[in-house]
C-alpha positions as CSV (number, residue, x, y, z in Angstrom):
1,X,22.1,17.9,-14.0
2,X,24.3,17.9,-10.7
3,X,21.7,16.6,-8.0
4,X,22.6,18.1,-4.6
5,X,23.3,15.2,-2.8
6,X,23.8,16.8,1.0
7,X,20.9,19.1,0.8
8,X,18.9,15.5,-0.6
9,X,20.3,14.0,2.7
10,X,19.6,16.8,5.1
11,X,15.8,16.7,3.4
12,X,15.5,12.6,3.9
13,X,16.5,12.8,7.6
14,X,14.2,15.9,8.7
15,X,11.2,14.1,6.7
16,X,12.3,10.6,8.7
17,X,12.6,12.6,11.6
18,X,9.0,14.0,11.6
19,X,6.2,11.2,12.8
20,X,4.0,10.0,10.8
21,X,2.5,7.0,11.7
22,X,-0.6,6.0,10.1
23,X,-3.6,7.8,10.9
24,X,-0.7,10.5,12.4
25,X,0.6,11.9,9.2
26,X,-0.8,15.9,10.0
27,X,2.8,16.7,11.3
28,X,4.6,15.4,8.1
29,X,2.0,16.7,6.2
30,X,2.4,20.3,7.5
31,X,5.9,20.4,6.9
32,X,5.5,19.5,3.3
33,X,2.9,22.3,2.7
34,X,5.7,24.6,4.1
35,X,8.4,23.0,1.7
36,X,6.2,23.1,-1.4
37,X,4.8,26.7,-0.6
38,X,8.6,27.8,-0.6
39,X,9.0,26.3,-3.5
40,X,6.2,28.1,-5.4
41,X,3.8,25.2,-5.6
42,X,0.7,26.9,-8.0
43,X,-1.9,24.9,-6.1
44,X,-1.7,23.3,-2.3
45,X,-4.8,21.1,-1.9
46,X,-5.5,19.0,0.9
47,X,-8.8,16.7,0.5
48,X,-11.3,15.9,2.7
49,X,-10.6,12.4,3.3
50,X,-9.9,12.4,6.6
51,X,-13.5,12.1,7.5
52,X,-13.0,8.6,5.6
53,X,-9.5,7.4,7.0
54,X,-9.7,8.6,10.5
55,X,-6.1,10.3,10.0
56,X,-5.5,13.8,11.4
57,X,-4.8,15.0,8.2
58,X,-5.9,14.8,4.4
59,X,-4.4,13.8,1.1
60,X,-2.3,16.3,-0.4
61,X,-2.8,17.8,-3.8
62,X,0.0,19.7,-4.7
63,X,0.1,21.2,-8.8
64,X,2.6,22.8,-10.7
65,X,1.9,24.4,-13.8
66,X,3.6,24.2,-16.8
67,X,5.9,26.0,-19.0
68,X,5.1,23.3,-21.6
69,X,1.5,22.6,-23.2
70,X,2.4,18.5,-23.5
71,X,0.0,16.6,-20.6
72,X,1.7,16.2,-17.6
73,X,1.8,13.5,-14.9
74,X,1.5,12.8,-11.5
75,X,4.1,11.6,-9.1
76,X,2.5,9.8,-5.9
77,X,4.2,8.8,-2.6
78,X,2.3,8.1,0.8
79,X,2.8,10.1,3.8
80,X,2.5,7.5,6.3
81,X,4.8,5.0,8.0
82,X,4.8,1.9,10.1
83,X,5.1,0.8,13.3
84,X,7.8,1.4,15.6
85,X,7.7,4.6,13.6
86,X,7.4,7.5,16.6
87,X,10.7,9.1,18.0
88,X,12.7,8.2,14.5
89,X,16.4,9.8,14.6
90,X,18.4,8.5,11.4
91,X,22.0,7.2,11.7
92,X,24.1,8.0,8.4
93,X,27.1,5.7,7.7
94,X,28.8,7.6,4.6
95,X,25.9,6.8,1.7
96,X,23.9,4.3,4.1
97,X,21.1,5.7,6.0
98,X,19.4,3.3,9.0
99,X,17.6,3.9,12.1
100,X,19.9,5.2,15.2
101,X,17.3,3.4,17.9
102,X,14.7,0.4,17.7
103,X,12.5,2.4,15.1
104,X,11.9,1.5,11.4
105,X,14.0,4.3,9.4
106,X,10.9,5.6,7.2
107,X,12.6,5.4,4.2
108,X,9.1,3.6,3.1
109,X,7.9,5.9,1.2
110,X,10.2,9.6,2.1
111,X,12.9,8.2,0.2
112,X,10.2,8.8,-2.8
113,X,9.0,12.2,-1.5
114,X,12.3,13.4,-0.8
115,X,13.5,12.9,-4.5
116,X,10.6,14.6,-5.3
117,X,11.5,17.9,-2.9
118,X,14.9,17.6,-4.7
119,X,13.4,17.5,-8.1
120,X,11.5,20.7,-8.0
121,X,14.0,22.2,-6.7
122,X,16.2,21.9,-9.8
123,X,13.7,22.6,-11.9
124,X,12.8,25.6,-9.4
125,X,16.8,26.7,-9.6
126,X,17.2,25.6,-13.2
127,X,14.3,27.7,-14.7
128,X,14.0,24.3,-16.3
129,X,10.8,23.8,-18.8
130,X,8.2,21.3,-17.8
131,X,4.9,20.2,-18.7
132,X,2.1,20.5,-15.7
133,X,2.6,18.1,-12.9
134,X,0.8,17.3,-10.0
135,X,2.1,15.6,-6.0
136,X,-0.1,13.3,-4.7
137,X,0.9,12.6,-1.3
138,X,-1.8,10.3,0.6
139,X,-2.9,9.1,4.1
140,X,-3.1,5.6,5.8
141,X,-1.2,3.5,3.1
142,X,0.4,1.0,5.6
143,X,-3.3,0.4,7.1
144,X,-4.7,-0.7,3.7
145,X,-4.7,2.3,1.2
146,X,-6.9,3.9,2.7
147,X,-5.7,7.5,1.8
148,X,-6.6,6.4,-1.6
149,X,-9.3,4.4,-1.9
150,X,-10.8,8.0,-0.2
151,X,-9.5,10.1,-2.9
152,X,-12.0,11.5,-5.2
153,X,-10.0,10.6,-8.7
154,X,-11.8,13.5,-10.5
155,X,-9.5,16.2,-8.1
156,X,-6.1,14.4,-10.8
157,X,-6.4,16.0,-13.7
158,X,-3.8,14.0,-15.0
159,X,-4.2,10.4,-16.8
160,X,-1.0,8.7,-16.2
161,X,1.6,9.3,-12.9
162,X,3.9,7.1,-11.1
163,X,3.9,5.9,-7.4
164,X,7.4,5.7,-6.5
165,X,7.1,3.1,-3.7
166,X,9.0,-0.2,-3.9
167,X,12.3,-1.8,-2.8
168,X,15.4,-1.9,-5.1
169,X,16.2,0.2,-8.1
170,X,16.5,0.2,-11.4
171,X,12.9,-1.7,-11.6
172,X,9.8,-0.9,-12.9
173,X,6.6,-2.6,-10.9
174,X,4.0,-2.9,-14.2
175,X,1.9,-5.6,-12.6
176,X,0.2,-6.5,-9.1
177,X,-2.5,-8.9,-8.1
178,X,-6.0,-7.5,-7.2
179,X,-7.0,-9.0,-3.3
180,X,-9.9,-10.0,-1.4
181,X,-10.2,-9.4,1.9
182,X,-12.5,-12.1,3.8
183,X,-14.0,-11.9,7.8
184,X,-15.6,-15.1,8.2
185,X,-17.8,-15.5,11.5
186,X,-19.3,-19.0,12.7
187,X,-21.6,-18.9,15.3
188,X,-22.5,-21.9,16.9
189,X,-24.1,-22.7,20.7
190,X,-22.4,-22.1,24.5
191,X,-22.8,-24.6,26.8
192,X,-21.0,-25.7,29.8
193,X,-18.4,-28.1,28.6
194,X,-18.3,-29.7,31.6
195,X,-22.0,-30.0,32.9
196,X,-24.0,-29.7,29.5
197,X,-20.9,-29.9,26.3
198,X,-24.0,-31.8,24.5
199,X,-26.2,-28.6,24.1
200,X,-22.7,-26.2,22.9
201,X,-22.1,-26.5,19.3
202,X,-18.3,-25.9,19.2
203,X,-17.5,-22.7,16.6
204,X,-14.2,-23.4,17.2
205,X,-14.1,-27.5,15.3
206,X,-16.8,-26.4,13.0
207,X,-13.6,-23.6,12.0
208,X,-11.3,-26.2,11.9
209,X,-12.9,-28.5,9.8
210,X,-13.6,-25.9,7.0
211,X,-10.2,-24.7,7.3
212,X,-8.7,-28.5,6.7
213,X,-10.8,-28.0,3.1
214,X,-9.6,-25.0,1.9
215,X,-6.8,-23.8,-0.5
216,X,-4.0,-21.8,1.3
217,X,-0.7,-20.4,0.7
218,X,0.8,-20.6,-2.9
219,X,-1.8,-21.4,-4.8
220,X,-0.1,-20.9,-8.4
221,X,2.1,-18.8,-10.5
222,X,-0.5,-16.0,-9.8
223,X,-2.6,-16.7,-7.4
224,X,-2.0,-16.9,-3.0
225,X,-4.3,-17.1,-0.3
226,X,-3.7,-16.7,3.2
227,X,-5.8,-16.9,6.8
228,X,-3.9,-14.5,9.1
229,X,-6.0,-14.4,12.0
230,X,-8.6,-16.3,14.1
231,X,-10.2,-15.8,17.2
232,X,-12.8,-17.1,19.3
233,X,-14.5,-18.8,22.5
234,X,-14.2,-17.2,25.9
235,X,-12.9,-19.8,28.3
236,X,-12.0,-23.5,28.6
237,X,-14.7,-24.6,30.5
238,X,-17.4,-23.4,27.8
239,X,-18.1,-24.7,24.4
240,X,-17.0,-21.6,22.1
241,X,-19.9,-20.2,20.4
242,X,-18.5,-17.7,18.2
243,X,-15.1,-17.6,15.7
244,X,-13.8,-14.8,13.7
245,X,-11.6,-15.8,10.8
246,X,-9.7,-13.1,8.5
247,X,-7.8,-13.7,5.6
248,X,-7.4,-12.7,2.2
249,X,-7.2,-13.7,-1.3
250,X,-4.8,-12.0,-4.2
251,X,-4.4,-12.6,-7.7
252,X,-3.2,-11.8,-11.0
253,X,-6.6,-13.3,-12.6
254,X,-9.8,-12.0,-12.4
255,X,-11.1,-14.9,-13.1
256,X,-8.5,-16.9,-10.7
257,X,-9.7,-14.9,-7.9
258,X,-13.4,-15.1,-8.2
259,X,-12.9,-19.1,-8.0
260,X,-10.6,-19.2,-5.2
261,X,-13.0,-17.1,-3.1
262,X,-16.0,-19.0,-4.0
263,X,-14.3,-22.3,-3.6
264,X,-13.4,-21.2,0.2
265,X,-17.2,-19.8,0.5
266,X,-18.5,-22.9,-0.9
267,X,-16.2,-25.2,1.8
268,X,-17.2,-23.1,4.6
269,X,-20.9,-23.3,3.5
270,X,-21.1,-27.3,3.2
271,X,-19.3,-27.5,6.8
272,X,-22.0,-25.7,8.3
273,X,-24.7,-26.9,6.2
274,X,-23.8,-30.5,6.7
275,X,-23.4,-30.4,10.7
276,X,-25.1,-33.3,12.7
277,X,-26.3,-33.4,16.0
278,X,-24.7,-36.3,17.5
279,X,-26.7,-36.5,20.5
280,X,-29.9,-34.6,19.6
281,X,-29.4,-32.3,22.1
282,X,-27.7,-29.3,20.9
283,X,-29.6,-26.0,21.2
284,X,-29.9,-24.5,18.3
285,X,-28.0,-24.6,14.6
286,X,-24.6,-23.3,13.4
287,X,-24.6,-20.4,11.3
288,X,-21.7,-18.8,8.5
289,X,-21.6,-15.3,8.4
290,X,-19.2,-15.0,4.9
291,X,-18.2,-11.2,4.2
292,X,-16.1,-10.5,0.9
293,X,-14.5,-7.0,0.8
294,X,-12.8,-5.9,-2.4
295,X,-9.3,-4.9,-1.2
296,X,-7.8,-3.2,-3.8
297,X,-7.9,-4.2,-7.8
298,X,-5.6,-5.5,-10.3
299,X,-2.8,-3.4,-11.7
300,X,-1.5,-4.6,-15.4
301,X,0.7,-2.8,-17.4
302,X,1.6,-3.5,-21.1
303,X,5.2,-2.3,-22.5
304,X,3.5,0.2,-24.8
305,X,1.5,1.8,-22.3
306,X,2.0,5.5,-22.4
307,X,2.7,5.3,-18.8
308,X,5.4,2.8,-19.5
309,X,7.3,4.6,-22.4
310,X,7.2,7.6,-20.6
311,X,9.5,6.4,-17.9
312,X,11.9,4.2,-19.7
313,X,12.5,7.1,-22.4
314,X,13.7,9.4,-19.3
315,X,15.5,6.3,-17.7
316,X,17.5,6.1,-20.8
317,X,17.9,9.9,-21.1
318,X,20.2,9.5,-17.9
319,X,21.9,6.5,-18.8
320,X,19.0,4.2,-16.2
321,X,18.4,1.0,-17.6
322,X,15.2,0.0,-16.0
323,X,13.9,-3.8,-15.6
324,X,10.5,-4.9,-15.5
325,X,9.4,-6.6,-12.5
326,X,5.4,-8.3,-11.5
327,X,4.6,-7.6,-7.6
328,X,2.7,-9.9,-5.6
329,X,1.8,-6.5,-3.0
330,X,-0.9,-3.8,-2.9
331,X,0.2,-0.3,-3.1
332,X,-1.8,3.2,-4.4
333,X,-0.5,2.3,-7.7
334,X,-3.7,-0.4,-7.8
335,X,-6.0,1.9,-6.7
336,X,-5.2,4.7,-9.2
337,X,-5.3,2.0,-12.1
338,X,-8.4,1.3,-10.9
339,X,-9.6,4.7,-11.2
340,X,-8.7,4.6,-15.1
341,X,-5.2,6.5,-14.4
342,X,-2.3,4.4,-15.7
343,X,-0.2,4.1,-13.0
344,X,3.2,2.7,-12.8
345,X,5.6,2.0,-9.2
346,X,8.9,2.6,-9.5
347,X,11.5,1.3,-6.8
348,X,13.3,3.8,-4.7
349,X,16.6,2.0,-3.3
350,X,14.3,1.2,0.3
351,X,15.3,-2.0,1.5
352,X,14.5,-4.4,5.0
353,X,11.6,-2.3,4.9
354,X,9.0,-2.7,7.9
355,X,11.9,-3.4,10.2
356,X,14.1,-2.1,12.4
357,X,16.5,-3.1,9.6
358,X,16.0,-1.0,7.1
359,X,18.6,0.8,4.9
360,X,18.7,3.4,2.3
361,X,21.9,4.1,-0.3
362,X,22.3,8.0,-0.5
363,X,23.6,7.2,-4.6
364,X,20.2,5.3,-5.0
365,X,18.0,8.3,-4.1
366,X,20.5,10.9,-5.9
367,X,19.5,8.3,-9.0
368,X,16.1,8.3,-8.3
369,X,16.0,12.4,-8.0
370,X,17.6,12.2,-11.7
371,X,14.9,9.8,-12.8
372,X,12.2,11.6,-11.3
373,X,13.7,15.1,-12.7
374,X,13.8,13.4,-16.1
375,X,10.0,12.4,-15.9
376,X,9.0,15.9,-14.9
377,X,10.9,17.8,-17.8
378,X,10.6,15.3,-20.8
379,X,8.0,16.0,-23.4
380,X,5.9,13.4,-24.6
């Protein structure tokens, strides 16, 4: 079926030029409600997640009742963009879209949303038969998958779905790691560094000692560890009383995720417990507060899973060959899989995302629309 390229391009431009930085997705949410109302959506629901995420809107769940009795699917994109994402103006050179100014473009993830909209338009205009399908548009994905985490999964009727949210094209992402978020706080004792340094316990020194003992970087083919921020102390003449280190552990193996997290905890514990007061004048003893928060669950799909078989069948029907890939990052798909909803990730063609060099080729978005259309209308 022929895709209306210019209509798709215009709609993509409209979405990109509608500001929606994380937690301020309300404007684009209103635009999308209007679009899907015009497209005859049977239900448009805004959930109550804003109370948890701090966004100015909730997640959107848009339903189209099927004309066939077969099992339906859901399609997922996120509405938010990273910064700098305010005042986006789209520049088009032939089929290549980029930002005209010093902002990101917003193809992450508005390329996916635009493709879904055009696919639905094709279905409506051509009266195509289709199973029921749902469109799940989340908030705050870029700041910790907060919208998906705050979504009540019982609101999703479909058991399988697809997140349109990855760089490249012709790719299906079937695996992504689980992650633990770490916040490590070390408390020592403050003292004047010139008058009574012996009274103090340097939290910075303890943190530095511990960090030399923990794994870091690429651990193996499945696992990574990173400490992203560290801050503490108040002035150069005061022994630093507190340090806070924020990091993460990721792994495609739940066992290794636990092992690495325990290894880091044990290393910090050993440093704190092994501290000795060399002068006998220190006022207090050091303390460790180790906070672990599961960030997102493991995503692991097999080639014979229904969600994988369906997208492979849809791709073959339009002459696209998909390559399977295992990713290193987390997305809404991790959260949906954690809910027991099998979800694969489909690449949308976006490149250089999260930068002002972001680009998208219109032909990739046209082919993505064809794939989405095939996914929605295929039986089984």
